[in-house]
DSSP file (Angstrom, degrees, kcal/mol; ACC not computed):
  #  RESIDUE AA STRUCTURE BP1 BP2  ACC     N-H-->O    O-->H-N    N-H-->O    O-->H-N    TCO  KAPPA ALPHA  PHI   PSI    X-CA   Y-CA   Z-CA
    1    1 A M              0   0    0      0, 0.0     2,-0.4     0, 0.0     0, 0.0   0.000 360.0 360.0 360.0 129.8   58.2   -1.6  145.8
    2    2 A S        -     0   0    0      1,-0.0     2,-0.5     0, 0.0     0, 0.0  -0.660 360.0-144.5 -83.0 134.4   55.0   -1.3  147.9
    3    3 A I        -     0   0    0     -2,-0.4     2,-0.3     2,-0.0    -1,-0.0  -0.854  18.2-174.7-101.8 132.8   54.3    2.2  149.3
    4    4 A Q        -     0   0    0     -2,-0.5     2,-0.3     2,-0.0     0, 0.0  -0.909  18.1-127.2-125.3 156.0   52.8    2.5  152.8
    5    5 A S        +     0   0    0     -2,-0.3     2,-0.3     2,-0.0    -2,-0.0  -0.736  28.7 167.2-101.6 148.0   51.6    5.4  154.7
    6    6 A T        -     0   0    0     -2,-0.3     2,-0.3     2,-0.0    -2,-0.0  -0.931  16.2-149.9-146.5 170.8   52.5    6.4  158.3
    7    7 A S        -     0   0    0     -2,-0.3     2,-0.3     2,-0.0    -2,-0.0  -0.952   9.2-173.8-140.4 162.3   52.2    9.4  160.5
    8    8 A F        -     0   0    0     -2,-0.3     2,-0.4     2,-0.0    -2,-0.0  -0.971  22.9-117.8-150.8 163.9   54.1   11.0  163.3
    9    9 A R        +     0   0    0     -2,-0.3     2,-0.3     0, 0.0    -2,-0.0  -0.861  36.9 157.0-107.8 140.1   53.7   13.9  165.8
   10   10 A T        -     0   0    0     -2,-0.4     2,-0.1     0, 0.0    -2,-0.0  -0.968  42.8 -89.9-152.1 165.1   56.0   16.9  166.0
   11   11 A D     >  -     0   0    0     -2,-0.3     4,-1.9     1,-0.1     3,-0.4  -0.374  39.2-111.3 -78.5 161.0   56.0   20.4  167.2
   12   12 A I  H  > S+     0   0    0      1,-0.2     4,-2.7     2,-0.2     5,-0.2   0.836 114.4  57.1 -63.6 -35.7   54.9   23.2  164.9
   13   13 A S  H  > S+     0   0    0      2,-0.2     4,-2.1     1,-0.2    -1,-0.2   0.879 107.6  48.5 -66.6 -35.6   58.3   24.8  164.7
   14   14 A T  H  > S+     0   0    0     -3,-0.4     4,-2.5     2,-0.2    -1,-0.2   0.917 112.5  48.5 -66.6 -42.9   59.8   21.6  163.4
   15   15 A L  H  X S+     0   0    0     -4,-1.9     4,-2.5     2,-0.2    -2,-0.2   0.898 111.4  49.6 -64.6 -40.8   57.0   21.3  160.8
   16   16 A E  H  X S+     0   0    0     -4,-2.7     4,-2.2     2,-0.2    -1,-0.2   0.906 111.4  49.1 -64.4 -41.2   57.5   24.9  159.7
   17   17 A A  H  X S+     0   0    0     -4,-2.1     4,-2.2     2,-0.2    -2,-0.2   0.908 110.9  50.9 -64.1 -41.2   61.2   24.4  159.4
   18   18 A L  H  X S+     0   0    0     -4,-2.5     4,-2.5     1,-0.2    -2,-0.2   0.923 110.8  48.0 -60.6 -45.9   60.5   21.2  157.3
   19   19 A D  H  X S+     0   0    0     -4,-2.5     4,-2.7     1,-0.2    -1,-0.2   0.876 109.7  53.2 -64.2 -37.4   58.1   23.1  155.1
   20   20 A Q  H  X S+     0   0    0     -4,-2.2     4,-2.4     2,-0.2    -1,-0.2   0.909 110.0  47.7 -64.5 -41.7   60.7   25.9  154.6
   21   21 A I  H  X S+     0   0    0     -4,-2.2     4,-1.8     2,-0.2    -2,-0.2   0.932 111.7  50.4 -62.8 -45.9   63.3   23.4  153.6
   22   22 A A  H  X>S+     0   0    0     -4,-2.5     5,-2.7     1,-0.2     4,-0.9   0.926 111.3  47.7 -60.1 -46.0   60.9   21.7  151.2
   23   23 A R  H ><5S+     0   0    0     -4,-2.7     3,-0.8     1,-0.2    -1,-0.2   0.923 110.6  52.3 -60.8 -43.6   60.0   25.0  149.6
   24   24 A G  H 3<5S+     0   0    0     -4,-2.4    -1,-0.2     1,-0.3    -2,-0.2   0.809 113.8  43.4 -62.8 -30.1   63.6   26.0  149.2
   25   25 A M  H 3<5S-     0   0    0     -4,-1.8    -1,-0.3    -3,-0.2    -2,-0.2   0.552 109.6-121.7 -89.9  -9.6   64.4   22.7  147.5
   26   26 A G  T <<5S+     0   0    0     -4,-0.9     2,-0.2    -3,-0.8    -3,-0.2   0.834  74.6 119.5  69.4  31.1   61.3   22.9  145.3
   27   27 A R      < -     0   0    0     -5,-2.7    -1,-0.3    -6,-0.2     2,-0.1  -0.745  66.7-100.1-122.7 169.0   60.2   19.6  146.8
   28   28 A S     >  -     0   0    0     -2,-0.2     4,-2.2     1,-0.1     5,-0.2  -0.477  30.7-114.3 -84.9 160.9   57.2   18.3  148.7
   29   29 A R  H  > S+     0   0    0      1,-0.2     4,-2.6     2,-0.2     5,-0.2   0.908 119.3  55.1 -57.5 -42.3   57.2   17.7  152.5
   30   30 A N  H  > S+     0   0    0      1,-0.2     4,-2.5     2,-0.2    -1,-0.2   0.901 106.6  49.5 -58.8 -43.6   56.8   14.0  151.7
   31   31 A W  H  > S+     0   0    0      2,-0.2     4,-2.5     1,-0.2    -1,-0.2   0.927 111.8  48.2 -63.4 -45.0   59.9   14.0  149.5
   32   32 A V  H  X S+     0   0    0     -4,-2.2     4,-2.7     1,-0.2    -2,-0.2   0.913 112.2  49.2 -63.8 -42.9   62.0   15.8  152.2
   33   33 A L  H  X S+     0   0    0     -4,-2.6     4,-2.4     2,-0.2    -1,-0.2   0.927 112.1  47.9 -62.4 -44.6   60.8   13.4  154.9
   34   34 A N  H  X S+     0   0    0     -4,-2.5     4,-2.6     2,-0.2    -2,-0.2   0.913 112.8  48.8 -62.4 -41.9   61.6   10.3  152.8
   35   35 A K  H  X S+     0   0    0     -4,-2.5     4,-2.6     2,-0.2    -2,-0.2   0.918 111.5  49.6 -63.5 -43.5   65.0   11.7  151.9
   36   36 A A  H  X S+     0   0    0     -4,-2.7     4,-2.4     2,-0.2    -2,-0.2   0.909 112.5  47.0 -62.6 -42.4   65.7   12.4  155.6
   37   37 A I  H  X S+     0   0    0     -4,-2.4     4,-2.6     2,-0.2    -2,-0.2   0.919 112.3  49.7 -66.2 -43.7   64.7    9.0  156.7
   38   38 A Q  H  X S+     0   0    0     -4,-2.6     4,-2.4     1,-0.2    -2,-0.2   0.920 112.5  47.9 -60.7 -43.8   66.7    7.3  153.9
   39   39 A D  H  X S+     0   0    0     -4,-2.6     4,-2.7     2,-0.2    -2,-0.2   0.899 111.0  51.5 -63.6 -40.8   69.8    9.3  154.9
   40   40 A F  H  X S+     0   0    0     -4,-2.4     4,-2.6     2,-0.2    -2,-0.2   0.929 111.0  47.0 -61.4 -46.5   69.3    8.5  158.6
   41   41 A I  H  X S+     0   0    0     -4,-2.6     4,-2.5     2,-0.2    -2,-0.2   0.919 112.8  49.8 -62.4 -43.8   69.1    4.8  157.8
   42   42 A E  H  X S+     0   0    0     -4,-2.4     4,-2.4     1,-0.2    -2,-0.2   0.921 112.6  47.0 -61.0 -45.2   72.2    4.9  155.6
   43   43 A N  H  X S+     0   0    0     -4,-2.7     4,-2.6     2,-0.2    -2,-0.2   0.901 112.2  49.5 -65.4 -41.1   74.1    6.8  158.3
   44   44 A Q  H  X S+     0   0    0     -4,-2.6     4,-2.6     2,-0.2    -1,-0.2   0.908 111.9  48.5 -64.7 -41.5   73.1    4.4  161.0
   45   45 A N  H  X S+     0   0    0     -4,-2.5     4,-2.3     2,-0.2    -2,-0.2   0.905 112.0  49.4 -64.5 -41.4   74.0    1.4  158.9
   46   46 A R  H  X S+     0   0    0     -4,-2.4     4,-2.4     2,-0.2    -2,-0.2   0.928 111.9  48.5 -62.5 -45.4   77.4    2.9  158.1
   47   47 A F  H  X S+     0   0    0     -4,-2.6     4,-2.5     1,-0.2    -2,-0.2   0.925 110.6  50.6 -59.9 -45.9   78.0    3.7  161.8
   48   48 A R  H  X S+     0   0    0     -4,-2.6     4,-2.5     1,-0.2    -1,-0.2   0.908 110.6  49.5 -60.2 -42.4   77.1    0.1  162.8
   49   49 A R  H  X S+     0   0    0     -4,-2.3     4,-2.5     1,-0.2    -1,-0.2   0.910 110.8  49.9 -62.6 -41.9   79.5   -1.3  160.1
   50   50 A Q  H  X S+     0   0    0     -4,-2.4     4,-2.3     2,-0.2    -2,-0.2   0.896 111.0  48.8 -65.2 -39.8   82.3    0.9  161.4
   51   51 A V  H  X S+     0   0    0     -4,-2.5     4,-2.6     2,-0.2    -2,-0.2   0.932 111.5  49.6 -63.7 -45.3   81.7   -0.1  165.0
   52   52 A E  H  X S+     0   0    0     -4,-2.5     4,-2.3     1,-0.2    -2,-0.2   0.898 110.9  49.9 -61.2 -40.5   81.6   -3.8  164.0
   53   53 A E  H  X S+     0   0    0     -4,-2.5     4,-2.5     2,-0.2    -1,-0.2   0.898 111.0  50.1 -63.8 -40.5   84.9   -3.3  162.0
   54   54 A G  H  X S+     0   0    0     -4,-2.3     4,-2.5     2,-0.2    -2,-0.2   0.898 110.2  49.3 -64.9 -40.7   86.5   -1.6  165.1
   55   55 A I  H  X S+     0   0    0     -4,-2.6     4,-2.7     2,-0.2    -2,-0.2   0.915 111.4  49.5 -64.5 -42.4   85.4   -4.4  167.4
   56   56 A M  H  X S+     0   0    0     -4,-2.3     4,-1.4     2,-0.2    -2,-0.2   0.917 111.4  49.2 -62.6 -42.5   86.8   -7.0  165.0
   57   57 A A  H  <>S+     0   0    0     -4,-2.5     5,-2.9     2,-0.2    -2,-0.2   0.918 112.3  47.9 -62.9 -43.4   90.1   -5.1  164.8
   58   58 A A  H ><5S+     0   0    0     -4,-2.5     3,-1.8     1,-0.2    -2,-0.2   0.906 108.5  54.0 -64.0 -41.1   90.3   -4.9  168.6
   59   59 A D  H 3<5S+     0   0    0     -4,-2.7    -1,-0.2     1,-0.3    -2,-0.2   0.807 108.0  51.7 -61.4 -28.4   89.5   -8.6  168.9
   60   60 A N  T 3<5S-     0   0    0     -4,-1.4    -1,-0.3    -3,-0.2    -2,-0.2   0.356 122.1-109.0 -89.2   5.1   92.5   -9.2  166.5
   61   61 A G  T < 5 +     0   0    0     -3,-1.8     2,-1.2     1,-0.2    -3,-0.2   0.668  67.9 149.2  79.4  16.8   94.7   -7.0  168.7
   62   62 A E      < +     0   0    0     -5,-2.9     2,-0.3    -6,-0.2    -1,-0.2  -0.707  18.4 152.0 -89.5  94.9   94.9   -4.2  166.2
   63   63 A F        -     0   0    0     -2,-1.2     2,-0.2    -3,-0.1    -5,-0.0  -0.880  48.8-105.9-121.7 153.9   95.3   -1.1  168.4
   64   64 A A        -     0   0    0     -2,-0.3     2,-0.1     1,-0.1    -2,-0.0  -0.547  42.1-113.9 -73.1 142.9   96.9    2.3  167.8
   65   65 A S     >  -     0   0    0     -2,-0.2     4,-2.1     1,-0.1     5,-0.2  -0.352  21.8-113.0 -73.5 160.2  100.2    2.7  169.7
   66   66 A D  H  > S+     0   0    0      1,-0.2     4,-2.4     2,-0.2     5,-0.2   0.875 118.3  54.6 -58.9 -37.1  100.5    5.3  172.4
   67   67 A E  H  > S+     0   0    0      2,-0.2     4,-2.1     1,-0.2    -1,-0.2   0.907 107.6  47.2 -65.8 -42.7  102.9    7.2  170.2
   68   68 A S  H  > S+     0   0    0      2,-0.2     4,-2.0     1,-0.2    -1,-0.2   0.869 112.5  50.2 -69.4 -34.7  100.5    7.4  167.3
   69   69 A V  H  X S+     0   0    0     -4,-2.1     4,-2.5     2,-0.2    -2,-0.2   0.932 111.0  48.8 -66.1 -45.2   97.6    8.5  169.6
   70   70 A A  H  X S+     0   0    0     -4,-2.4     4,-2.4     1,-0.2    -2,-0.2   0.878 109.3  53.9 -62.1 -38.0   99.8   11.2  171.1
   71   71 A E  H  X S+     0   0    0     -4,-2.1     4,-2.4     2,-0.2    -1,-0.2   0.918 109.8  46.4 -62.5 -44.9  100.8   12.4  167.7
   72   72 A V  H  X S+     0   0    0     -4,-2.0     4,-1.7     2,-0.2     6,-0.2   0.915 111.9  51.3 -64.8 -42.7   97.2   12.8  166.6
   73   73 A F  H  <>S+     0   0    0     -4,-2.5     5,-3.2     1,-0.2     4,-0.3   0.915 111.8  47.1 -61.6 -42.1   96.3   14.6  169.8
   74   74 A C  H ><5S+     0   0    0     -4,-2.4     3,-1.1     3,-0.2    -1,-0.2   0.905 108.6  55.1 -65.3 -41.1   99.2   17.0  169.3
   75   75 A R  H 3<5S+     0   0    0     -4,-2.4    -1,-0.2     1,-0.3    -2,-0.2   0.849 116.3  36.9 -61.5 -34.2   98.3   17.6  165.7
   76   76 A F  T 3<5S-     0   0    0     -4,-1.7    -1,-0.3    -5,-0.1    -2,-0.2   0.298 113.8-113.3-103.8   9.1   94.8   18.7  166.7
   77   77 A G  T < 5       0   0    0     -3,-1.1    -3,-0.2    -4,-0.3    -4,-0.1   0.797 360.0 360.0  69.2  28.9   95.7   20.5  169.9
   78   78 A A      <       0   0    0     -5,-3.2    -4,-0.2    -6,-0.2    -5,-0.1   0.447 360.0 360.0 -95.5 360.0   94.0   18.0  172.2
C-alpha cells in the first residue's frame, strides 16, 4: 500500500482535543487521524448500503404495516 501525505486546516481547540485523545490512547496524532478517517469511511459505506437495501425493499413493496409502526412508537413512547 502506497502512503501519501495530506494536510487540513482546523481550529486550535479541535487540534488540542485531538492531541489529548492521542495522548490518552498512547498513540500519535497521525494514528488517531487515520483511525478516525477509516471509521468515518466504514460508517458512511455501511449507511449507504443500508439506504440502498431500504430502497430495494421499498421498490419490492416491503413496508411496515401501520400496526407495527404504531406498536414501535408506543414501545418507545413516541
